C-alpha positions as CSV (number, residue, x, y, z in Angstrom):
1,X,121.6,36.2,-131.8
2,X,118.7,38.0,-132.7
3,X,116.2,38.4,-135.7
4,X,117.7,41.5,-136.5
5,X,121.2,40.7,-136.6
6,X,120.9,37.9,-138.8
7,X,122.1,38.2,-142.8
8,X,118.9,37.8,-145.3
9,X,120.2,33.7,-146.0
10,X,120.5,33.2,-142.1
11,X,116.5,34.5,-142.0
12,X,115.5,32.8,-145.2
13,X,117.2,29.5,-143.3
14,X,115.9,29.9,-140.0
15,X,112.1,30.4,-141.3
16,X,111.8,28.3,-144.6
17,X,112.4,24.8,-144.3
18,X,111.9,22.9,-147.7
19,X,110.5,19.8,-148.1
20,X,112.1,17.2,-146.4
21,X,114.8,19.4,-144.2
22,X,112.8,18.9,-140.9
23,X,112.3,15.0,-141.3
24,X,113.3,12.9,-138.7
25,X,113.6,9.0,-139.9
26,X,110.5,8.1,-141.7
27,X,108.5,10.7,-140.2
28,X,108.1,13.7,-143.2
29,X,107.9,16.5,-140.9
30,X,109.3,16.6,-136.8
31,X,109.2,20.1,-135.6
32,X,109.5,20.3,-131.4
33,X,109.3,23.7,-129.8
34,X,113.3,22.9,-128.8
35,X,114.2,22.3,-132.5
36,X,113.4,25.4,-133.9
37,X,113.7,27.9,-131.0
38,X,109.5,28.1,-130.3
39,X,108.4,27.7,-126.8
40,X,104.6,26.2,-127.3
41,X,104.1,25.1,-131.0
42,X,105.2,22.2,-132.9
43,X,104.0,19.6,-135.9
44,X,104.3,16.0,-136.5
45,X,103.8,14.6,-139.9
46,X,103.7,10.5,-140.3
47,X,102.7,7.8,-143.0
48,X,101.4,4.9,-142.0
49,X,100.7,1.4,-144.1
50,X,97.6,-0.5,-143.9
51,X,96.7,-2.0,-140.6
52,X,100.4,-0.2,-138.9
53,X,100.2,1.2,-135.4
54,X,102.1,4.2,-134.1
55,X,101.5,4.2,-130.2
56,X,102.8,7.4,-128.7
57,X,102.6,9.2,-125.1
58,X,101.6,13.2,-125.3
59,X,103.6,14.0,-122.4
60,X,103.6,17.8,-121.3
61,X,101.6,18.2,-125.1
62,X,98.4,18.6,-126.3
63,X,97.7,17.6,-130.2
64,X,95.1,16.8,-132.9
65,X,94.9,13.7,-135.3
66,X,94.1,15.1,-138.6
67,X,93.7,13.3,-141.3
68,X,96.0,14.6,-144.8
69,X,95.3,11.5,-146.5
70,X,93.5,8.4,-146.0
71,X,92.0,7.5,-142.4
72,X,92.7,5.6,-139.2
73,X,91.7,4.5,-135.7
74,X,92.3,6.7,-132.6
75,X,92.5,4.8,-129.5
76,X,93.0,6.3,-126.1
77,X,92.0,6.4,-122.7
78,X,88.5,7.9,-122.3
79,X,87.9,7.7,-126.1
80,X,87.8,5.3,-129.4
81,X,86.9,6.9,-132.6
82,X,87.2,5.9,-136.4
83,X,88.7,9.1,-138.8
84,X,87.0,8.3,-142.1
85,X,89.6,11.3,-143.4
86,X,90.0,12.1,-147.0
87,X,91.8,11.6,-150.2
88,X,94.3,14.3,-150.0
89,X,93.6,17.8,-148.6
90,X,92.1,19.0,-151.5
91,X,89.1,16.5,-151.6
92,X,87.2,17.4,-148.4
93,X,87.0,18.8,-144.3
94,X,88.7,15.7,-142.3
95,X,87.1,14.6,-139.3
96,X,89.8,14.9,-136.2
97,X,90.6,13.8,-132.8
98,X,91.9,16.1,-129.9
99,X,94.4,14.6,-127.4
100,X,95.6,16.0,-123.8
101,X,98.5,16.1,-122.2
102,X,99.5,13.1,-120.3
103,X,97.4,10.7,-122.6
104,X,98.9,7.2,-124.1
105,X,97.8,7.0,-127.6
106,X,97.3,4.0,-130.0
107,X,96.8,5.3,-134.0
108,X,95.9,2.4,-136.6
109,X,95.8,3.4,-140.4
110,X,92.8,1.8,-141.8
111,X,94.4,2.4,-145.3
112,X,97.8,3.8,-146.0
113,X,97.4,7.5,-144.9
114,X,99.1,10.6,-143.8
115,X,98.8,12.2,-140.6
116,X,99.3,16.0,-138.9
117,X,99.8,15.9,-135.6
118,X,99.8,19.1,-135.0
119,X,100.7,20.5,-130.9
120,X,101.4,22.7,-128.0
121,X,102.6,22.5,-124.9
122,X,99.5,22.5,-122.1
123,X,99.4,23.5,-119.2
124,X,96.3,21.4,-117.9
125,X,95.0,18.4,-118.9
126,X,91.5,18.5,-120.4
127,X,89.4,15.6,-122.2
128,X,89.8,13.8,-125.1
129,X,87.4,14.5,-128.2
130,X,86.0,13.2,-131.6
131,X,86.2,16.0,-133.7
132,X,82.9,15.6,-136.8
133,X,84.0,17.1,-140.1
134,X,80.3,18.1,-140.7
135,X,81.1,20.6,-137.7
136,X,84.1,22.4,-138.8
137,X,83.2,25.7,-138.8
138,X,83.9,27.3,-142.3
139,X,84.7,31.2,-143.3
140,X,85.2,32.2,-146.5
141,X,87.2,35.4,-146.2
142,X,88.4,38.2,-148.6
143,X,86.9,39.2,-152.2
144,X,87.8,39.0,-155.7
145,X,91.5,37.5,-155.9
146,X,92.1,37.6,-152.3
147,X,89.0,35.1,-152.0
148,X,90.2,31.9,-149.9
149,X,88.5,29.2,-147.5
150,X,89.7,28.9,-144.0
151,X,88.8,25.6,-142.3
152,X,88.4,26.2,-138.1
153,X,89.3,22.7,-136.5
154,X,90.3,24.1,-133.6
155,X,89.7,27.5,-132.6
156,X,89.1,29.5,-129.5
157,X,85.5,29.1,-129.7
158,X,85.3,25.9,-130.8
159,X,86.4,22.2,-128.9
160,X,88.1,23.2,-126.0
161,X,92.3,23.3,-125.6
162,X,94.7,24.8,-124.0
163,X,96.6,26.9,-126.0
164,X,96.3,25.1,-129.5
165,X,94.6,26.4,-132.5
166,X,94.2,25.2,-135.3
167,X,93.0,25.7,-139.1
168,X,93.7,25.0,-142.3
169,X,93.0,27.1,-145.6
170,X,92.7,26.1,-148.7
171,X,93.2,29.0,-151.9
172,X,92.4,28.7,-155.4
173,X,95.4,29.3,-157.9
174,X,96.0,32.6,-158.8
175,X,94.6,34.1,-155.7
176,X,96.4,35.4,-152.4
177,X,95.9,34.5,-149.0
178,X,96.9,35.7,-145.5
179,X,96.2,39.3,-146.7
180,X,96.0,42.0,-145.8
181,X,99.7,41.1,-144.1
182,X,99.1,40.8,-140.4
183,X,100.6,39.9,-137.4
184,X,100.6,39.0,-133.2
185,X,103.3,39.2,-131.2
186,X,102.7,42.9,-129.0
187,X,100.2,42.7,-126.5
188,X,99.8,46.1,-125.8
189,X,97.9,46.8,-129.1
190,X,95.4,44.3,-128.0
191,X,97.5,41.5,-130.3
192,X,97.2,37.7,-129.4
193,X,101.0,36.4,-129.0
194,X,101.4,33.3,-130.6
195,X,103.9,31.4,-132.4
196,X,102.5,29.9,-135.6
197,X,103.6,27.0,-137.9
198,X,102.4,27.4,-142.0
199,X,102.9,23.7,-143.8
200,X,101.9,24.0,-147.2
201,X,100.6,21.8,-149.9
202,X,100.0,22.7,-153.4
203,X,97.8,20.8,-155.9
204,X,98.5,20.4,-159.7
205,X,101.3,18.4,-160.2
206,X,104.9,18.0,-159.2
207,X,105.4,21.3,-160.6
208,X,103.1,23.8,-158.2
209,X,104.6,26.5,-156.6
210,X,103.5,29.5,-154.8
211,X,105.2,32.1,-152.6
212,X,105.3,32.9,-148.8
213,X,105.9,36.5,-147.3
214,X,107.1,37.5,-144.0
215,X,108.5,40.8,-142.6
216,X,109.1,42.9,-139.6
217,X,109.2,46.7,-139.8
218,X,110.7,46.7,-136.0
219,X,113.4,44.7,-136.7
220,X,114.1,45.5,-140.4
221,X,113.9,41.9,-142.1
222,X,112.0,40.9,-144.8
223,X,111.6,37.4,-146.4
224,X,109.6,36.2,-149.4
225,X,110.6,32.5,-150.4
226,X,108.9,29.9,-153.5
227,X,107.0,27.2,-151.3
228,X,106.0,23.9,-152.6
229,X,104.4,20.8,-151.2
230,X,105.9,19.8,-148.0
231,X,107.4,23.3,-147.2
232,X,107.4,24.5,-143.9
233,X,107.4,28.5,-142.7
234,X,107.8,29.5,-139.1
235,X,106.6,32.6,-138.1
236,X,108.0,33.9,-134.4
237,X,106.7,37.3,-135.2
238,X,106.0,40.2,-137.8
239,X,103.6,40.4,-140.6
240,X,103.0,37.6,-142.2
241,X,101.3,37.8,-146.4
242,X,100.3,37.4,-148.5
243,X,100.7,33.7,-149.5
244,X,100.3,33.6,-153.2
245,X,98.7,30.5,-155.1
246,X,100.6,30.7,-158.3
247,X,97.6,30.6,-161.6
248,X,97.4,27.0,-162.5
249,X,98.5,25.4,-158.6
250,X,96.0,25.7,-155.9
251,X,97.3,26.3,-152.2
252,X,96.6,24.3,-149.0
253,X,98.4,25.0,-145.8
254,X,98.0,24.0,-142.3
255,X,98.4,26.5,-139.5
256,X,99.1,25.8,-136.1
257,X,99.5,28.4,-133.3
258,X,99.8,28.6,-129.9
259,X,100.9,30.9,-127.0
260,X,101.4,32.1,-123.2
261,X,97.9,33.6,-122.8
262,X,95.6,32.2,-120.4
263,X,93.0,31.9,-122.7
264,X,93.3,31.1,-126.4
265,X,92.5,34.1,-128.6
266,X,93.5,35.1,-132.3
267,X,93.6,38.8,-132.3
268,X,95.8,40.1,-135.4
269,X,96.9,43.9,-136.3
270,X,97.0,44.3,-139.7
271,X,100.0,46.3,-141.5
272,X,98.8,50.2,-141.4
273,X,99.8,50.5,-145.0
274,X,97.7,47.3,-146.2
275,X,94.4,48.0,-143.9
276,X,92.7,50.1,-146.6
277,X,92.3,46.4,-149.0
278,X,89.6,45.4,-146.1
279,X,87.5,47.8,-147.6
280,X,87.8,47.5,-151.2
281,X,86.4,44.2,-150.7
282,X,83.1,46.1,-150.1
283,X,82.7,46.4,-153.9
284,X,84.1,43.1,-154.7
285,X,82.3,39.7,-155.4
286,X,83.6,36.6,-153.9
287,X,85.5,34.2,-156.0
288,X,82.9,31.4,-157.1
289,X,85.1,28.5,-156.7
290,X,85.0,29.4,-152.8
291,X,84.1,27.1,-151.1
292,X,86.9,24.5,-152.3
293,X,85.8,22.0,-149.6
294,X,83.0,20.6,-147.6
295,X,82.7,17.7,-145.4
296,X,81.1,16.1,-148.3
297,X,83.7,13.9,-150.6
298,X,83.8,15.7,-153.7
């Protein structure tokens, strides 16, 4: 059944997964392409107690070990790295490890830690690599109340990968990000064709919330939902944005992207009716709360 044939309730349930609804055993989030109807992109979020060890095989996937909280040691053939990590996603940019397909990996928590393991189905095996926090590219996007920070962990111009692209976006409370609405599903217009996963964290306490919108003009559906810490939103196609951080509640989200192109790229197309907003930024100052994080712990 296509997205256009689903009821609105079914559309919401096929795209928005509240915290815990994608849990599997002790893992907070387990997304495989088969589980959610994707072809390439996946995400697993795991918690480890101090000195606990997670052993895994990447099989046909490439993946990244990215600390959300705490630190760990990652050991695989050809690489042994200690990740300093961070206290939480708002505290600093983290170091990370890229792992190619067909790897055997041992991850040992140096302290209580929470790890994101974003992944993509890979065609070729590259080399494992350690990414320094200080080398992560920081982009300041937008202006005014659309100012936000994008930390590029695995961008096309960064560390080599086959399909996987990875970034995190921090949005000050009261601001909008992922704006103007944009899409990446039509190669005929020069866009990259990419599946995308949004994984959310909100600051400001247990009542924190924000909003996310995704819509498709061609298929005629429009989904806007309230998002909270631990929620997942899937973007198989269509325009997505804005992500809205409610006043008092700063927003963080992880973006996992992967597609079928021979070379990684992140070419997008704005909603034509909303593209004008970019020009308005020329006369607006950027929000002084940005950057919200750097590699130096605050």
